[in-house]
VOMARLUM-984647 format. One record per residue (C-alpha): residue in one letter; x, y, z negated. Coordinates in steps of 0.1 Angstrom, whole numbers, plus 5000, padded with zeros to 4 digits. Layout:
# VOMARLUM-984647
+-----+------+------+------+
: res :   px :   py :   pz :
+-----+------+------+------+
:   a :    X :    Y :    Z :
...
+-----+------+------+------+
This chain:
# VOMARLUM-984647
+-----+------+------+------+
: res :   px :   py :   pz :
+-----+------+------+------+
:   m : 4887 : 5002 : 5184 :
:   n : 4859 : 4977 : 5181 :
:   t : 4827 : 4987 : 5163 :
:   f : 4815 : 4961 : 5139 :
:   s : 4779 : 4963 : 5128 :
:   a : 4768 : 4949 : 5094 :
:   d : 4753 : 4919 : 5112 :
:   d : 4786 : 4913 : 5130 :
:   l : 4806 : 4913 : 5098 :
:   a : 4781 : 4891 : 5080 :
:   a : 4782 : 4866 : 5108 :
:   q : 4820 : 4866 : 5108 :
:   l : 4821 : 4861 : 5070 :
:   a : 4796 : 4832 : 5072 :
:   a : 4817 : 4815 : 5099 :
:   i : 4850 : 4819 : 5079 :
:   r : 4833 : 4807 : 5047 :
:   a : 4818 : 4777 : 5065 :
:   a : 4852 : 4768 : 5078 :
:   h : 4867 : 4770 : 5043 :
:   c : 4840 : 4747 : 5030 :
:   r : 4848 : 4722 : 5057 :
:   n : 4885 : 4722 : 5052 :
:   v : 4902 : 4738 : 5022 :
:   p : 4939 : 4743 : 5030 :
:   d : 4961 : 4719 : 5012 :
:   y : 4997 : 4724 : 5002 :
:   a : 5012 : 4714 : 5035 :
:   q : 4988 : 4737 : 5054 :
:   r : 4995 : 4767 : 5032 :
:   m : 5033 : 4762 : 5035 :
:   d : 5030 : 4759 : 5072 :
:   d : 5009 : 4791 : 5074 :
:   l : 5034 : 4811 : 5054 :
:   k : 5063 : 4797 : 5074 :
:   r : 5047 : 4807 : 5108 :
:   l : 5036 : 4841 : 5094 :
:   r : 5072 : 4848 : 5083 :
:   a : 5087 : 4837 : 5116 :
:   v : 5064 : 4858 : 5138 :
:   l : 5067 : 4889 : 5115 :
:   k : 5105 : 4887 : 5115 :
:   a : 5105 : 4885 : 5153 :
:   h : 5082 : 4916 : 5156 :
:   l : 5098 : 4938 : 5129 :
:   r : 5113 : 4963 : 5154 :
:   q : 5079 : 4965 : 5172 :
:   f : 5061 : 4972 : 5140 :
:   a : 5087 : 4999 : 5131 :
:   e : 5080 : 5016 : 5164 :
:   a : 5043 : 5013 : 5160 :
:   m : 5045 : 5029 : 5125 :
:   s : 5066 : 5057 : 5139 :
:   a : 5040 : 5063 : 5166 :
:   d : 5013 : 5064 : 5139 :
:   f : 5031 : 5088 : 5116 :
:   g : 5047 : 5110 : 5143 :
:   r : 5081 : 5103 : 5128 :
:   r : 5091 : 5076 : 5105 :
:   p : 5127 : 5064 : 5098 :
:   l : 5135 : 5030 : 5112 :
:   h : 5154 : 5019 : 5082 :
:   e : 5126 : 5029 : 5058 :
:   s : 5101 : 5009 : 5079 :
:   l : 5123 : 4979 : 5080 :
:   l : 5130 : 4980 : 5043 :
:   t : 5096 : 4989 : 5028 :
:   d : 5072 : 4973 : 5053 :
:   g : 5094 : 4945 : 5067 :
:   m : 5119 : 4931 : 5043 :
:   t : 5095 : 4935 : 5014 :
:   v : 5069 : 4912 : 5030 :
:   l : 5095 : 4886 : 5040 :
:   n : 5108 : 4886 : 5004 :
:   v : 5072 : 4880 : 4991 :
:   i : 5066 : 4852 : 5015 :
:   d : 5099 : 4835 : 5004 :
:   y : 5088 : 4839 : 4968 :
:   l : 5054 : 4824 : 4975 :
:   r : 5069 : 4794 : 4993 :
:   a : 5095 : 4788 : 4966 :
:   n : 5069 : 4787 : 4938 :
:   l : 5038 : 4774 : 4954 :
:   r : 5042 : 4737 : 4945 :
:   r : 5047 : 4746 : 4908 :
:   w : 5017 : 4769 : 4908 :
:   m : 4995 : 4742 : 4923 :
:   k : 5004 : 4715 : 4898 :
:   p : 4977 : 4708 : 4871 :
:   k : 4987 : 4720 : 4837 :
:   r : 4980 : 4699 : 4806 :
:   v : 4963 : 4719 : 4778 :
:   a : 4951 : 4708 : 4743 :
:   a : 4915 : 4697 : 4741 :
:   g : 4911 : 4703 : 4704 :
:   w : 4905 : 4677 : 4677 :
:   m : 4867 : 4678 : 4682 :
:   f : 4870 : 4663 : 4717 :
:   f : 4894 : 4635 : 4707 :
:   p : 4903 : 4613 : 4726 :
:   a : 4898 : 4636 : 4756 :
:   r : 4927 : 4648 : 4778 :
:   t : 4923 : 4681 : 4795 :
:   e : 4941 : 4701 : 4822 :
:   v : 4938 : 4733 : 4842 :
:   r : 4937 : 4731 : 4879 :
:   c : 4940 : 4762 : 4901 :
:   q : 4914 : 4762 : 4929 :
:   p : 4910 : 4786 : 4959 :
:   l : 4883 : 4812 : 4956 :
:   g : 4871 : 4809 : 4992 :
:   v : 4871 : 4840 : 5014 :
:   v : 4891 : 4870 : 5003 :
:   g : 4886 : 4905 : 5017 :
:   v : 4916 : 4929 : 5020 :
:   i : 4912 : 4966 : 5027 :
:   s : 4947 : 4980 : 5033 :
:   p : 4958 : 5017 : 5034 :
:   w : 4979 : 5037 : 5059 :
:   n : 5010 : 5047 : 5039 :
:   y : 5026 : 5012 : 5041 :
:   p : 5004 : 4997 : 5067 :
:   l : 5022 : 4964 : 5071 :
:   n : 5033 : 4958 : 5036 :
:   l : 5000 : 4966 : 5019 :
:   a : 4981 : 4944 : 5044 :
:   l : 5003 : 4914 : 5045 :
:   v : 5014 : 4910 : 5009 :
:   p : 4978 : 4905 : 4996 :
:   l : 4970 : 4885 : 5028 :
:   a : 5000 : 4861 : 5023 :
:   t : 4992 : 4858 : 4986 :
:   a : 4956 : 4849 : 4993 :
:   i : 4967 : 4824 : 5020 :
:   s : 4991 : 4808 : 4996 :
:   a : 4963 : 4803 : 4971 :
:   g : 4943 : 4783 : 4997 :
:   n : 4919 : 4811 : 5007 :
:   h : 4907 : 4823 : 5041 :
:   v : 4910 : 4861 : 5047 :
:   m : 4892 : 4890 : 5063 :
:   l : 4915 : 4920 : 5067 :
:   k : 4904 : 4956 : 5073 :
:   p : 4935 : 4977 : 5080 :
:   s : 4935 : 5015 : 5081 :
:   e : 4921 : 5034 : 5110 :
:   h : 4947 : 5061 : 5103 :
:   t : 4975 : 5039 : 5117 :
:   p : 4959 : 5026 : 5149 :
:   h : 4990 : 5014 : 5166 :
:   t : 5001 : 4993 : 5136 :
:   s : 4966 : 4980 : 5130 :
:   r : 4962 : 4968 : 5166 :
:   l : 4996 : 4951 : 5165 :
:   l : 4988 : 4935 : 5132 :
:   r : 4955 : 4922 : 5146 :
:   d : 4973 : 4907 : 5177 :
:   m : 5001 : 4892 : 5156 :
:   l : 4977 : 4875 : 5131 :
:   a : 4956 : 4862 : 5160 :
:   n : 4987 : 4844 : 5172 :
:   v : 4994 : 4829 : 5138 :
:   f : 4960 : 4819 : 5125 :
:   p : 4928 : 4806 : 5140 :
:   a : 4900 : 4831 : 5138 :
:   e : 4881 : 4810 : 5113 :
:   r : 4910 : 4813 : 5088 :
:   v : 4921 : 4849 : 5092 :
:   a : 4901 : 4877 : 5109 :
:   t : 4911 : 4913 : 5114 :
:   v : 4884 : 4939 : 5115 :
:   l : 4893 : 4973 : 5131 :
:   g : 4872 : 5005 : 5128 :
:   g : 4868 : 5037 : 5109 :
:   a : 4853 : 5046 : 5075 :
:   d : 4819 : 5034 : 5084 :
:   v : 4832 : 4999 : 5092 :
:   a : 4852 : 5000 : 5059 :
:   a : 4821 : 5008 : 5040 :
:   r : 4802 : 4979 : 5055 :
:   f : 4832 : 4956 : 5050 :
:   a : 4833 : 4965 : 5012 :
:   a : 4796 : 4956 : 5009 :
:   l : 4801 : 4920 : 5021 :
:   p : 4797 : 4892 : 4995 :
:   f : 4834 : 4881 : 4994 :
:   d : 4846 : 4857 : 4968 :
:   h : 4872 : 4884 : 4960 :
:   l : 4880 : 4918 : 4973 :
:   f : 4914 : 4935 : 4973 :
:   f : 4916 : 4973 : 4979 :
:   t : 4946 : 4995 : 4980 :
:   g : 4941 : 5033 : 4983 :
:   s : 4929 : 5064 : 4966 :
:   t : 4909 : 5066 : 4934 :
:   a : 4880 : 5084 : 4952 :
:   v : 4876 : 5056 : 4978 :
:   g : 4883 : 5030 : 4951 :
:   r : 4851 : 5041 : 4933 :
:   k : 4831 : 5036 : 4965 :
:   v : 4846 : 5002 : 4971 :
:   m : 4839 : 4991 : 4935 :
:   r : 4803 : 5004 : 4937 :
:   a : 4797 : 4985 : 4970 :
:   a : 4812 : 4953 : 4957 :
:   a : 4792 : 4955 : 4925 :
:   e : 4760 : 4950 : 4944 :
:   n : 4772 : 4914 : 4951 :
:   l : 4790 : 4910 : 4918 :
:   t : 4822 : 4905 : 4939 :
:   p : 4853 : 4904 : 4917 :
:   v : 4876 : 4933 : 4928 :
:   t : 4913 : 4941 : 4925 :
:   l : 4919 : 4979 : 4929 :
:   e : 4955 : 4991 : 4934 :
:   l : 4951 : 5029 : 4931 :
:   g : 4973 : 5059 : 4930 :
:   g : 4977 : 5085 : 4903 :
:   k : 4998 : 5112 : 4887 :
:   s : 5030 : 5093 : 4880 :
:   p : 5052 : 5113 : 4856 :
:   v : 5089 : 5114 : 4850 :
:   i : 5102 : 5125 : 4817 :
:   v : 5139 : 5136 : 4816 :
:   g : 5154 : 5133 : 4781 :
:   e : 5173 : 5161 : 4765 :
:   n : 5207 : 5142 : 4768 :
:   y : 5201 : 5125 : 4801 :
:   p : 5225 : 5135 : 4829 :
:   i : 5206 : 5158 : 4853 :
:   e : 5225 : 5147 : 4884 :
:   t : 5217 : 5110 : 4877 :
:   a : 5180 : 5119 : 4870 :
:   v : 5178 : 5139 : 4903 :
:   d : 5194 : 5111 : 4923 :
:   r : 5169 : 5086 : 4911 :
:   i : 5138 : 5108 : 4912 :
:   a : 5146 : 5121 : 4947 :
:   a : 5153 : 5086 : 4960 :
:   g : 5118 : 5075 : 4949 :
:   k : 5101 : 5107 : 4959 :
:   f : 5114 : 5114 : 4994 :
:   l : 5110 : 5078 : 5006 :
:   n : 5082 : 5079 : 5032 :
:   a : 5080 : 5117 : 5026 :
:   g : 5064 : 5110 : 4992 :
:   q : 5035 : 5090 : 5006 :
:   t : 5038 : 5063 : 4980 :
:   c : 5014 : 5056 : 4952 :
:   i : 5041 : 5050 : 4927 :
:   a : 5063 : 5079 : 4937 :
:   p : 5072 : 5104 : 4910 :
:   d : 5044 : 5130 : 4910 :
:   y : 5056 : 5155 : 4885 :
:   v : 5087 : 5159 : 4863 :
:   l : 5089 : 5171 : 4826 :
:   v : 5123 : 5186 : 4821 :
:   p : 5137 : 5204 : 4790 :
:   r : 5135 : 5241 : 4796 :
:   t : 5172 : 5245 : 4790 :
:   k : 5178 : 5220 : 4819 :
:   m : 5153 : 5234 : 4844 :
:   m : 5176 : 5255 : 4865 :
:   a : 5202 : 5227 : 4865 :
:   f : 5175 : 5204 : 4878 :
:   v : 5165 : 5228 : 4905 :
:   s : 5202 : 5233 : 4915 :
:   a : 5208 : 5195 : 4916 :
:   m : 5177 : 5189 : 4937 :
:   k : 5189 : 5215 : 4962 :
:   d : 5222 : 5198 : 4964 :
:   y : 5206 : 5164 : 4969 :
:   v : 5185 : 5176 : 4998 :
:   a : 5214 : 5194 : 5015 :
:   r : 5237 : 5163 : 5010 :
:   r : 5212 : 5136 : 5021 :
:   y : 5190 : 5154 : 5047 :
:   g : 5203 : 5188 : 5056 :
:   e : 5174 : 5206 : 5074 :
:   v : 5147 : 5180 : 5073 :
:   a : 5129 : 5195 : 5102 :
:   d : 5155 : 5181 : 5125 :
:   n : 5164 : 5150 : 5106 :
:   p : 5147 : 5118 : 5119 :
:   d : 5155 : 5101 : 5086 :
:   f : 5128 : 5122 : 5069 :
:   a : 5092 : 5110 : 5077 :
:   s : 5063 : 5131 : 5089 :
:   i : 5030 : 5134 : 5070 :
:   v : 5007 : 5109 : 5086 :
:   n : 4980 : 5132 : 5100 :
:   a : 4968 : 5168 : 5102 :
:   n : 4943 : 5164 : 5074 :
:   q : 4969 : 5151 : 5049 :
:   f : 4994 : 5178 : 5060 :
:   e : 4968 : 5206 : 5055 :
:   r : 4958 : 5192 : 5021 :
:   q : 4993 : 5195 : 5008 :
:   m : 4998 : 5229 : 5024 :
:   a : 4967 : 5241 : 5006 :
:   y : 4982 : 5230 : 4972 :
:   l : 5012 : 5253 : 4980 :
:   r : 4991 : 5282 : 4991 :
:   e : 4970 : 5280 : 4960 :
:   a : 5001 : 5280 : 4938 :
:   r : 5016 : 5310 : 4956 :
:   a : 4983 : 5329 : 4954 :
:   v : 4983 : 5328 : 4916 :
:   g : 5020 : 5337 : 4913 :
:   v : 5035 : 5303 : 4906 :
:   q : 5071 : 5299 : 4917 :
:   v : 5074 : 5277 : 4948 :
:   i : 5109 : 5267 : 4959 :
:   e : 5114 : 5251 : 4994 :
:   l : 5145 : 5231 : 4993 :
:   a : 5149 : 5229 : 5031 :
:   s : 5130 : 5240 : 5062 :
:   g : 5099 : 5220 : 5074 :
:   d : 5082 : 5219 : 5108 :
:   p : 5044 : 5222 : 5109 :
:   t : 5044 : 5212 : 5146 :
:   q : 5057 : 5177 : 5136 :
:   r : 5039 : 5176 : 5102 :
:   v : 5072 : 5177 : 5084 :
:   l : 5067 : 5192 : 5050 :
:   a : 5099 : 5205 : 5034 :
:   p : 5108 : 5190 : 5000 :
:   t : 5093 : 5216 : 4976 :
:   l : 5094 : 5223 : 4939 :
:   v : 5064 : 5240 : 4922 :
:   i : 5077 : 5254 : 4889 :
:   d : 5053 : 5254 : 4859 :
:   p : 5020 : 5251 : 4878 :
:   g : 4999 : 5250 : 4846 :
:   e : 4969 : 5227 : 4842 :
:   k : 4943 : 5243 : 4865 :
:   l : 4959 : 5241 : 4899 :
:   a : 4950 : 5213 : 4923 :
:   v : 4987 : 5203 : 4926 :
:   a : 4986 : 5196 : 4888 :
:   n : 4954 : 5175 : 4889 :
:   e : 4953 : 5156 : 4922 :
:   e : 4977 : 5130 : 4934 :
:   i : 5002 : 5149 : 4956 :
:   f : 5011 : 5119 : 4979 :
:   g : 5038 : 5139 : 4996 :
+-----+------+------+------+
């Protein structure tokens, strides 16, 4: 990967900002940009799925096509369908004190938008904010995750074939490059990732008073009502949780179940895993954990729970050699364990 110094990044931002000042994309340019991006992405979907599988070690083809491919295509279609209406000036009341004035609101591009995207959906979470910024008439600098290097390089090459370097630039590199990237004086910065890294991004951006959008993870709960059918609840919870092996910021993180329904919930979850996946260790339709550090973090949660006597139920067999973590239930972990306080992301 390339190593971008602070001076390199500053020079690149200055060039992209100067290009935006010279020629702010109009409606026709934005529509054409989105059209070409959609066409090239659609043509390369299978390539991206293969790259993501190489990055994860194992990632189901249909999950990649759905979550990282079709989702982006759908967003681009939505942007193109609504862009003309969004760009139209909107009449607003001026108030009697300003009579006979007539006033309107006009949406204007911000300038250069920075996008820092994560590894869990490396195509979706890079291209959705990028396409949205492009539709609003901005230029973009993108920093994709270093944890999905095959996808990041393919993304860089694809974007270079769609956009001139002065309109969209892709910056590759590790955490040090990401830190320098976040410290640039963008007109807006969009970050998707963990809360811990989000704090660092916000702190760096604050030095330049850069407006920031943070899309962070958390402890997403599910509450199962007393009279709600357990089988239906399990089908819906498991579908959201096991997608991408749980590596989703809005995946269910913990479940609150009436005690009288707990064993029925456990039984139904076992049945779901057996029916949908069998032994996940040998099932290519169940994704791997992205890297050894993430896998070890999750295994540490389970070791801690077992060490203090908390019941841990594996619903299938995993495979540490492939970083496949078996679907697992931790029953009544209490409030002090790491698994109860930190986002599981698995």
